[in-house]
DRENPAFI-894997 format. One record per residue (C-alpha): x, y, z; residue in one letter. Coordinates in pm, whole numbers, padded with zeros to 5 digits, always signed. Example, Ala and Ser with C-alpha at 12.3 -4.5 7.8 and 13.67 -1.06 7.14 Angstrom:
# DRENPAFI-894997
+01230-00450+00780A
+01367-00106+00714S
***
This chain:
# DRENPAFI-894997
-06741+03121-04711M
-07045+03159-04483E
-06957+03080-04125F
-07321+03093-04009D
-07420+02825-04261N
-07134+02605-04147L
-07249+02642-03788K
-07580+02486-03875Q
-07405+02186-04030R
-07190+02115-03728A
-07413+02064-03425L
-07277+01714-03379Y
-07255+01593-03021V
-06932+01398-03029K
-06700+01592-03260N
-06515+01773-02983T
-06211+01692-02766P
-06402+01776-02447L
-06505+01417-02360P
-06138+01327-02320G
-06072+01602-02067Y
-06006+01487-01714T
-06303+01557-01491F
-06118+01808-01265P
-05989+02001-01565N
-06330+02003-01733F
-06493+02148-01422L
-06214+02403-01391Y
-06266+02520-01749L
-06643+02540-01704L
-06591+02752-01394A
-06330+02964-01572Q
-06596+03036-01834N
-06864+03096-01568K
-07056+02788-01688F
-07175+02979-01995K
-07299+02721-02245V
-07533+02810-02530N
-07861+02618-02530A
-07802+02453-02868Q
-07476+02301-02738Y
-07613+02166-02410I
-07638+01810-02554P
-07270+01828-02650R
-07176+01957-02305M
-07382+01687-02130I
-07230+01414-02346Y
-06878+01544-02287S
-06921+01587-01913L
-07084+01245-01881S
-06798+01074-02064F
-06544+01262-01852S
-06731+01151-01538T
-06740+00787-01651I
-06368+00806-01720M
-06287+00951-01375L
-06242+00622-01180P
-06025+00482-01462F
-05819+00803-01456Y
-05770+00780-01079L
-05680+00413-01108K
-05423+00493-01375E
-05260+00759-01163R
-05233+00522-00868L
-05104+00242-01086Q
-04860+00425-01314F
-04764+00766-01172D
-04462+00636-00982K
-04330+00459-01293R
-04406+00767-01503T
-04217+00992-01261E
-03917+00758-01269Q
-03914+00744-01650T
-03624+00932-01805E
-03636+01092-02147I
-03285+01003-02255T
-03321+01080-02626R
-03383+01442-02731P
-03738+01491-02860P
-03791+01584-03222L
-04037+01875-03230F
-04236+01946-03547I
-04343+02309-03528I
-04494+02574-03753G
-04834+02735-03794H
-05142+02526-03855W
-05198+02432-04223R
-04825+02432-04296S
-04782+02059-04354G
-04708+01958-03996T
-04959+01669-04002T
-04825+01538-04332Y
-04468+01539-04202L
-04568+01389-03866H
-04750+01104-04036N
-04456+01045-04266A
-04192+01040-03992L
-04405+00803-03785S
-04324+00537-04044Q
-03977+00522-03886D
-04016+00249-03625K
-03727+00395-03424N
-03947+00694-03337L
-04231+00703-03085G
-04537+00928-03098Y
-04876+00988-02942L
-05161+00821-03124T
-05498+00988-03165T
-05636+00765-02889F
-05353+00860-02653Q
-05375+01231-02731A
-05753+01245-02694Y
-05764+01034-02375L
-05423+01087-02214P
-05553+01010-01867G
-05634+00644-01932V
-05424+00510-02220F
-05178+00309-02010L
-05427+00103-01813G
-05758+00110-02000S
-05670+00100-02368E
-05888-00202-02447K
-06191-00031-02296I
-06160+00316-02440F
-05979+00284-02773K
-06283+00133-02950P
-06491+00426-02823L
-06245+00677-02965V
-06229+00490-03294R
-06608+00493-03327S
-06642+00860-03235S
-06394+01019-03476I
-06464+01064-03849P
-06283+00852-04105K
-06137+01169-04254K
-06075+01519-04123R
-06365+01729-04252P
-06145+02024-04347M
-05901+01840-04575D
-05997+01471-04607D
-05680+01352-04429V
-05753+00999-04297P
-05809+00960-03924M
-05785+00659-03695D
-05728+00597-03326A
-05384+00452-03409E
-05263+00736-03631Y
-05021+01002-03498P
-05178+01303-03330Q
-05059+01635-03194E
-04988+01641-02823D
-05177+01970-02779Q
-05493+01767-02728Y
-05328+01584-02439A
-05216+01910-02280I
-05568+02046-02314G
-05716+01737-02151A
-05499+01781-01843F
-05458+02156-01809S
-05610+02500-01872P
-05322+02585-02108Y
-05430+02504-02461S
-05508+02700-02774Y
-05792+02460-02852Y
-05978+02565-02538H
-06054+02881-02734G
-06237+02673-02992W
-06443+02500-02722C
-06508+02827-02536F
-06490+03088-02815P
-06611+03373-02594K
-06269+03344-02431N
-06073+03275-02750M
-05826+03558-02708E
-05752+03451-02351F
-05665+03098-02459Y
-05464+03226-02755N
-05221+03359-02494N
-05127+03002-02403S
-04938+02973-02734V
-04665+03232-02679C
-04717+03277-02302V
-04592+03635-02334D
-04606+03802-01996G
-04696+03479-01817A
-04570+03438-01462S
-04293+03195-01373K
-04551+02993-01181E
-04770+02959-01491T
-04479+02855-01711I
-04355+02607-01451D
-04703+02459-01427E
-04721+02421-01806W
-04378+02255-01804K
-04493+02010-01537A
-04802+01910-01736Y
-04603+01871-02056Y
-04322+01674-01895L
-04576+01440-01736Y
-04734+01372-02076I
-04399+01316-02247L
-04276+01086-01972K
-04599+00892-01990K
-04575+00836-02364I
-04202+00758-02330T
-04296+00487-02080L
-04550+00348-02326Y
-04303+00368-02616Q
-04032+00197-02412Q
-03784+00481-02436G
-03802+00557-02809K
-03706+00901-02932Q
-04030+01099-02958L
-04144+01283-03269V
-04395+01541-03148L
-04620+01766-03351K
-04758+02066-03168N
-04810+02399-03342Q
-04830+02578-03006D
-04465+02490-02946N
-04372+02736-03220T
-04411+03007-02957G
-04225+02821-02681K
-03875+02758-02819I
-03684+02894-02517K
-03909+02707-02275I
-03860+02380-02461L
-03484+02432-02467L
-03489+02482-02091E
-03656+02143-02064M
-03459+01966-02339F
-03136+02152-02429P
-03052+01899-02703E
-03402+01897-02857A
-03427+01894-03235K
-03671+02113-03427F
-03831+02096-03771I
-04001+02423-03861Y
-04244+02421-04154L
-04350+02739-04329Y
-04598+02804-04609R
-04693+03079-04852N
-04889+03312-04622P
-05144+03393-04893Y
-05234+03024-04930D
-05218+02968-04556L
-05473+03243-04496Y
-05741+03069-04704F
-05657+02727-04570S
-05683+02852-04210M
-06014+03026-04269M
-06161+02705-04413K
-06008+02503-04130F
-06143+02722-03850M
-06485+02767-04009S
-06533+02391-04009I
-06354+02298-03688A
-06472+02558-03437I
-06844+02471-03467P
-06753+02106-03412R
-06556+02183-03095F
-06755+02455-02923C
-07014+02461-02647I
-07062+02835-02689Q
-07191+03024-02990K
-06909+03056-03246P
-06786+03409-03309P
-06846+03607-03625K
-06626+03516-03917I
-06457+03856-03915E
-06363+03806-03548D
-06222+03462-03627V
-06016+03614-03906E
-05877+03890-03684E
-05789+03646-03407S
-05617+03408-03646M
-05417+03677-03822M
-05298+03833-03496N
-05194+03498-03350L
-05004+03402-03665Y
-04807+03726-03642A
-04730+03675-03272R
-04616+03314-03293M
-04413+03345-03615V
-04242+03662-03493Q
-04157+03486-03169K
-04019+03188-03357Y
-03800+03412-03572I
-03671+03580-03256K
-03608+03261-03058E
-03473+03027-03326R
-03127+03178-03269E
-03116+02993-02937F
-03137+02656-03112I
-02797+02508-03202P
-02769+02514-03581K
-02729+02137-03601E
-03061+02093-03418N
-03286+02303-03646L
-03403+02249-04001V
-03659+02464-04181E
-03884+02305-04442V
-04077+02491-04709C
-04430+02347-04741Y
-04431+02382-05118E
-04099+02196-05149D
-04218+01923-04914F
-04539+01868-05109V
-04350+01864-05440A
-04070+01629-05330Q
-04152+01481-04989P
-03903+01193-04998F
-03612+01424-05076E
-03717+01667-04804E
-03741+01386-04547I
-03390+01276-04649R
-03271+01635-04598R
-03430+01648-04253V
-03251+01329-04147Y
-02919+01454-04279E
-02951+01804-04130A
-03048+01677-03784L
-02814+01377-03799Q
-03098+01134-03734L
-03040+00763-03767E
-03267+00522-03946G
-03338+00687-04280F
-03201+00402-04491R
-03395+00136-04302D
-03714+00343-04308S
-03691+00457-04671A
-03921+00181-04808P
-04185+00266-04547A
-04157+00636-04629F
-04204+00566-04999E
-04503+00339-04936T
-04674+00602-04721Y
-04595+00888-04957L
-04750+00701-05250R
-05081+00703-05061T
-05070+01083-05056Q
-05029+01142-05430L
-05398+01215-05484S
-05413+01495-05227I
-05451+01837-05387K
-05464+02187-05244N
-05777+02397-05283D
-05772+02691-05525Q
-05868+03037-05404Y
-05939+03381-05547M
-05804+03687-05368M
-05904+04047-05428D
-05671+04343-05383D
-05825+04447-05052T
-05760+04110-04891L
-05411+04091-05042K
-05327+04426-04887Q
-05462+04315-04547R
-05252+03997-04555I
-04944+04195-04650E
-05011+04451-04378Q
-05042+04182-04108K
-04798+03923-04238W
-04562+04119-04459G
-04270+04034-04228F
-04324+03660-04292A
-04377+03709-04665I
-04036+03876-04677K
-03861+03648-04427E
-03951+03329-04609F
-03921+03459-04965G
-04281+03488-05085Y
-04273+03848-05210E
-04365+03745-05566N
-04595+03458-05476N
-04931+03625-05418G
-05232+03440-05561I
***
């Protein structure tokens, strides 16, 4: 794959989460990156900053109108966290579980514009719907303002702690990668992240009228202990995938997505690869270390290949393992949704011995841990 060629295809103005960032956070991130914006991305930066500025009075109005109610909102039902590395089936599972009407979730509109979704939905939702593609460019998964979305976008809109900031400001990619596992972070930093996250979850709980939340956020894979401090009874679904397949899927994913997000020149493909492989190792190793703190009845691990092969049975297993209610009532909705996914196929890749050895050197622990020793491509 040629990253430079993909860069030339992706100089779109609107295909970035930056317009949904709150104005104070956007300015903070620009200052944090010393206002370094490459000339070819100035239109994207101007568009994003202009939209954030237009949104500012609506954001301030929402805080005045809803912050007291948000603060008083209690999360009485333990959140259901879908975790695992990117390209491990987390979106597929999130979309499937959202068919259960007993569960609440952030929509794409709410995740992209978390500062205004309570009070200005009628104004801004049509703008989000018109600005996002009908399908994700990396895998043709359908997109819509009403579909479930990962809450990492909402965290990034409010705070400087988001992995995706590294895609918008790739010169600082390694710095923002640290927000995933927060290794070595100060108590003040962790407490600040907790406050942002709790605010978002209370806000969506208010909107969802107290429903149990099903939340997809790959970053949370590296924050198990922190999440348990916030929600001791939280439930976790961890998805894992053949690391050889995941490598190719991630490289395709990042090669397409980063040029659509960034306002700085994307890094070289070899630097993207190194960053991705190192982060995978860090977050999966941390998950393996910290999963022991999760009560056994609150954790279920799902193999991507099994889920793709028999999704309905795996969803049933998730409900039984976590003692979730509502499977029987939601079964027809699950089956209807899953039938729409039958045409989705994984890409096929070719891997030479040199790359295979590099994957095994970096990710051999995961290959062994999850039983993929004899599953190389």
